[in-house]
C-alpha positions as CSV (number, residue, x, y, z in Angstrom):
1,M,0.0,0.0,0.0
2,H,1.4,3.3,-1.1
3,R,-1.2,5.6,0.4
4,N,-0.4,7.6,3.5
5,V,-3.3,6.3,5.7
6,V,-2.6,8.7,8.6
7,L,-2.9,11.8,6.4
8,R,-6.1,10.4,4.7
9,V,-7.6,9.7,8.1
10,V,-6.7,13.2,9.3
11,K,-8.3,14.7,6.2
12,G,-11.3,12.5,6.4
13,V,-12.0,13.4,10.0
14,R,-11.5,17.1,9.2
15,D,-14.0,16.8,6.3
16,L,-16.6,15.0,8.4
17,V,-16.3,17.7,11.1
18,G,-16.5,20.3,8.4
19,L,-19.9,18.9,7.4
20,L,-21.0,19.3,11.0
21,C,-20.3,23.1,10.7
22,K,-23.4,23.4,8.6
23,T,-25.7,21.8,11.1
24,D,-27.6,23.8,13.7
25,R,-26.7,21.5,16.6
26,F,-22.9,21.3,16.0
27,R,-22.2,24.6,14.2
28,V,-20.3,26.3,17.1
29,T,-18.4,23.2,18.4
30,A,-17.5,22.0,14.9
31,K,-16.1,25.4,13.9
32,Q,-14.1,25.5,17.1
33,A,-12.8,22.0,16.3
34,I,-11.8,23.0,12.8
35,K,-10.0,26.2,14.0
36,S,-8.2,24.2,16.8
37,N,-6.4,22.1,14.2
38,N,-6.4,19.4,16.8
39,F,-7.1,15.9,15.7
40,L,-8.0,14.7,19.2
41,V,-10.7,17.4,19.5
42,R,-12.1,16.5,16.1
43,R,-12.1,12.8,16.8
44,Q,-13.9,13.4,20.1
45,L,-16.5,15.6,18.4
46,L,-17.3,12.8,15.9
47,S,-17.7,10.4,18.7
48,E,-20.5,12.6,20.1
49,V,-22.4,12.8,16.9
50,D,-25.6,10.8,16.6
51,Y,-26.6,10.9,12.9
52,E,-30.2,9.9,13.9
53,D,-30.5,13.0,16.0
54,I,-29.3,15.4,13.2
55,K,-30.9,13.7,10.2
56,A,-33.8,16.3,10.3
57,D,-31.4,19.1,9.8
58,P,-31.9,20.5,6.3
59,V,-28.2,20.1,5.6
60,M,-28.3,16.4,6.2
61,G,-29.9,15.5,2.9
62,I,-29.1,12.5,0.8
63,P,-26.0,14.1,-0.9
64,T,-24.5,14.9,2.5
65,L,-25.2,11.4,3.8
66,K,-23.5,10.0,0.7
67,I,-20.3,12.0,1.6
68,I,-20.4,10.8,5.2
69,A,-20.8,7.2,4.2
70,F,-18.0,7.5,1.6
71,H,-15.6,8.9,4.1
72,Y,-16.2,6.3,6.8
73,A,-16.1,3.4,4.2
74,Q,-12.9,4.7,2.6
75,M,-11.2,5.3,6.0
76,I,-12.1,1.9,7.3
77,A,-10.9,0.2,4.1
78,L,-7.6,2.1,4.2
79,V,-7.0,1.3,7.8
80,E,-7.6,-2.4,6.9
81,G,-5.1,-2.1,4.1
82,Q,-7.5,-1.8,1.1
83,E,-7.4,1.0,-1.3
84,L,-11.0,1.5,-2.5
85,Y,-11.7,4.7,-4.5
86,T,-15.1,4.2,-6.2
87,K,-18.6,3.9,-4.7
88,S,-19.0,0.6,-6.6
89,L,-15.9,-0.9,-4.8
90,L,-17.0,0.6,-1.5
91,S,-20.6,-0.7,-1.8
92,E,-19.2,-4.2,-2.6
93,R,-17.1,-4.1,0.5
94,F,-19.7,-2.4,2.7
95,P,-23.2,-3.5,1.3
96,E,-25.0,-1.7,4.2
97,L,-23.8,1.6,2.8
98,R,-25.0,1.0,-0.7
99,C,-28.2,3.1,-0.3
100,F,-26.1,6.0,0.9
101,L,-23.4,5.7,-1.8
102,Y,-25.9,5.6,-4.6
103,R,-28.1,8.3,-3.1
104,S,-31.2,6.1,-2.6
105,E,-34.2,7.6,-0.8
106,E,-34.1,4.6,1.6
107,A,-30.9,6.1,3.1
108,L,-33.0,8.5,5.1
109,S,-34.6,5.6,7.0
110,K,-31.3,3.9,7.6
111,V,-29.2,6.8,9.1
112,H,-28.5,4.6,12.2
113,I,-26.1,2.6,10.0
114,L,-23.8,5.7,9.8
115,N,-23.5,5.6,13.6
116,K,-22.3,2.0,13.4
117,Y,-19.6,2.8,10.8
118,R,-18.6,5.9,12.8
119,D,-18.1,3.7,15.8
120,A,-16.1,1.1,13.8
121,C,-13.9,3.7,12.3
122,L,-13.2,5.5,15.6
123,E,-12.5,2.1,17.2
124,M,-9.8,1.4,14.6
125,L,-8.1,4.7,15.5
126,Q,-7.7,3.9,19.2
127,N,-4.4,2.1,19.0
128,V,-2.5,5.3,18.4
129,A,-1.3,7.8,21.1
130,I,-1.6,11.3,19.8
131,S,0.0,14.3,21.3
132,Q,-0.9,17.8,20.2
133,R,1.6,20.6,20.6
134,K,0.3,23.8,19.1
135,D,0.1,23.1,15.4
136,I,2.1,19.9,15.5
137,A,0.4,16.5,15.9
138,I,2.6,13.6,17.0
139,F,1.2,10.2,16.2
140,A,2.8,7.2,17.9
141,A,1.6,3.6,17.6
142,D,0.4,2.5,21.1
143,V,0.2,-1.2,20.4
144,H,2.4,-3.5,22.4
145,P,3.7,-6.4,20.3
146,L,3.0,-9.0,23.1
147,N,-0.6,-7.9,23.7
148,K,-2.7,-10.1,21.5
149,R,-5.8,-8.1,22.1
150,Q,-4.4,-5.0,20.5
151,A,-4.2,-5.3,16.8
152,W,-1.9,-3.5,14.4
153,N,-3.7,-1.9,11.4
154,M,-2.4,0.4,8.7
155,F,-3.2,3.5,10.8
156,S,-1.2,2.3,13.8
157,Y,1.5,0.9,11.6
158,Q,2.0,4.2,9.8
159,S,1.7,6.2,13.0
160,R,5.1,5.1,14.3
161,Y,6.4,8.5,15.5
162,L,4.9,10.5,12.7
163,L,4.7,14.3,13.0
164,I,2.1,16.3,11.1
165,D,2.5,20.0,10.9
166,K,-0.5,22.4,10.5
167,L,-0.1,22.1,6.8
168,P,-1.1,18.5,6.0
169,T,1.4,18.4,3.1
170,I,4.4,18.5,5.5
171,L,5.5,15.2,6.8
172,I,8.5,14.5,9.1
173,R,9.3,10.9,9.8
174,P,12.5,10.0,11.6
175,D,14.1,6.8,10.0
């Protein structure tokens, strides 16, 4: 896999929080999370979102639900080591998200599925210790090789002492 999973996850989480900026319920906290440039704050905010509660918001139409489903599916696939770039590949891998990815009307009655994928995605991001120092995020794999309950995934593997500056294009990795 050649894709930088950590940067894609950071961008995906930022994009999902950005969508929350448009909702009535999360407008203020989402804007604060975006301005903070703090991955931990953004990840925490996503963990507090219940898509069932905000589905009535006018912004949360089918096109927005498609974007949310696409981000979660792609991030989960990348963390598992699969590069899936199209909605057809993502819907094959995650059939529950098909109605969202293809903008079906039935998606509005299945918004609870997005909560399931949000939880799965956030769970996969737990094996990394993240330290935030001003505009620098320090990612360090927090998986002990002898602990069989903790699993390595592409996010934790690529997070071995990775520094991300405020600009997501700048990477520093000591080798």
